[in-house]
C-alpha positions, -999 to 999 in steps of 0.1 A, spaced: 269 -684 550 238 -681 528 233 -657 499 205 -638 517 230 -630 545 253 -613 520 227 -591 504 223 -565 532 261 -561 534 265 -558 496 237 -532 496 253 -512 524 286 -513 506 270 -501 473 254 -472 492 286 -461 508 305 -462 475 277 -443 457 273 -416 483 311 -412 489 316 -405 452 288 -379 453 303 -359 482 335 -349 463 336 -314 451 339 -309 413 374 -304 401 383 -270 386 384 -285 350 349 -299 356 336 -265 366 353 -250 335 337 -277 313 303 -271 329 306 -233 323 315 -240 286 285 -263 282 261 -238 297 276 -211 275 270 -234 245 234 -239 254 230 -201 259 246 -195 225 222 -220 208 193 -201 224 207 -169 210 210 -184 175 174 -196 177 161 -162 186 182 -145 158 170 -170 132 134 -169 143 133 -131 143 149 -131 108 121 -155 97 149 -178 84 135 -213 83 167 -229 70 188 -213 98 163 -225 124 162 -260 110 200 -262 111 198 -258 149 178 -290 153 192 -326 154 182 -348 124 159 -368 146 145 -338 166 108 -337 177 88 -305 182 56 -306 202 39 -272 194 9 -261 214 -25 -272 200 -8 -287 169 4 -322 158 39 -333 166 65 -324 141 93 -351 136 126 -347 119 146 -317 106 129 -316 71 94 -314 87 106 -288 112 120 -267 83 87 -270 64 67 -259 95 88 -228 98 86 -221 61 48 -223 62 47 -200 93 70 -174 78 53 -175 43 21 -159 57 34 -141 88 62 -119 101 70 -134 134 92 -122 163 100 -139 195 116 -130 228 128 -156 252 133 -154 290 152 -184 302 143 -194 338 164 -226 342 192 -243 323 207 -276 336 235 -294 318 248 -329 321 276 -344 301 260 -345 266 225 -334 275 209 -302 287 175 -287 292 164 -251 290 131 -239 305 116 -205 303 90 -181 290 85 -168 255 66 -140 240 57 -140 203 43 -113 180 27 -126 148 19 -101 121 -1 -116 92 5 -101 57 -29 -86 58 -39 -79 94 -30 -66 128 -3 -81 150 -13 -104 177 8 -113 208 10 -146 225 29 -156 257 38 -191 267 62 -215 283 88 -238 267 110 -267 276 138 -276 253 161 -306 255 194 -302 237 220 -328 229 257 -324 222 266 -338 188 300 -348 174 323 -319 171 310 -304 203 280 -289 185 248 -286 205 215 -290 188 178 -290 198 166 -326 203 131 -321 218 110 -290 221 76 -284 237 57 -252 242 23 -241 254 3 -210 257 -4 -190 288 -39 -181 273 -68 -202 285 -84 -224 259 -116 -209 244 -148 -219 262 -164 -250 247 -199 -246 233 -224 -264 255 -230 -299 241 -262 -317 236 -261 -332 270 -256 -298 287 -285 -283 267 -308 -312 277 -297 -309 314 -303 -271 313 -338 -276 297 -347 -302 324 -335 -279 352 -356 -251 337 -387 -273 335 -385 -280 373 -388 -244 382 
C-alpha cells in the first residue's frame, strides 16, 4: 500500500472525528461557565461606561491589559496602558465627556471575547457648546490570571461622513478645461 492511498482515508477519519465532536451538546457546567464569561464581559463594559462618564482616566486605564492597543477613529494608534491613560487624561483635561453604549453582539470563547455595538458620545469643552458624536466599536477582551477580563484591542469609528475634500489642483485644471470647451 502506498502513502497516497492512505491520505484519503486519514482525511475522512479526521473529518468524522472533528464533526462528531462538534455535534455534542454543551454540558450544563459549560453553559454555566459561558454565562459567567458573558456576565464578566458585560460587567467590564459597565465599568468602562462608569469610569468614562466619571472622566476617570486612571480607572479607565485599569480596565486595559498592559499590552492593549486602541485604534481611535481619525487618530494614531495608542499602544500600552500608560499611553492609553495619557490619552484619556488629555481628553478629560479639556472636556467633560459622557458616553452611552448599546451592545449589539457579544461572543465569548475560552479566554477571549469580542463585543460589538454602537456608542454615542457627548463632548462638552470647558468653553463651548456640547457636541454629539455617534459611532461603532469593536472590542476584544482577554481573560487574565485571576479570572479578570481586560480590554485587549479596541477600535471605533464615527457614523458621520468625513468632510468633503477641497478640490485639488488636478480637479481645478480639469474643471477649467471643461469650462473652456463650452
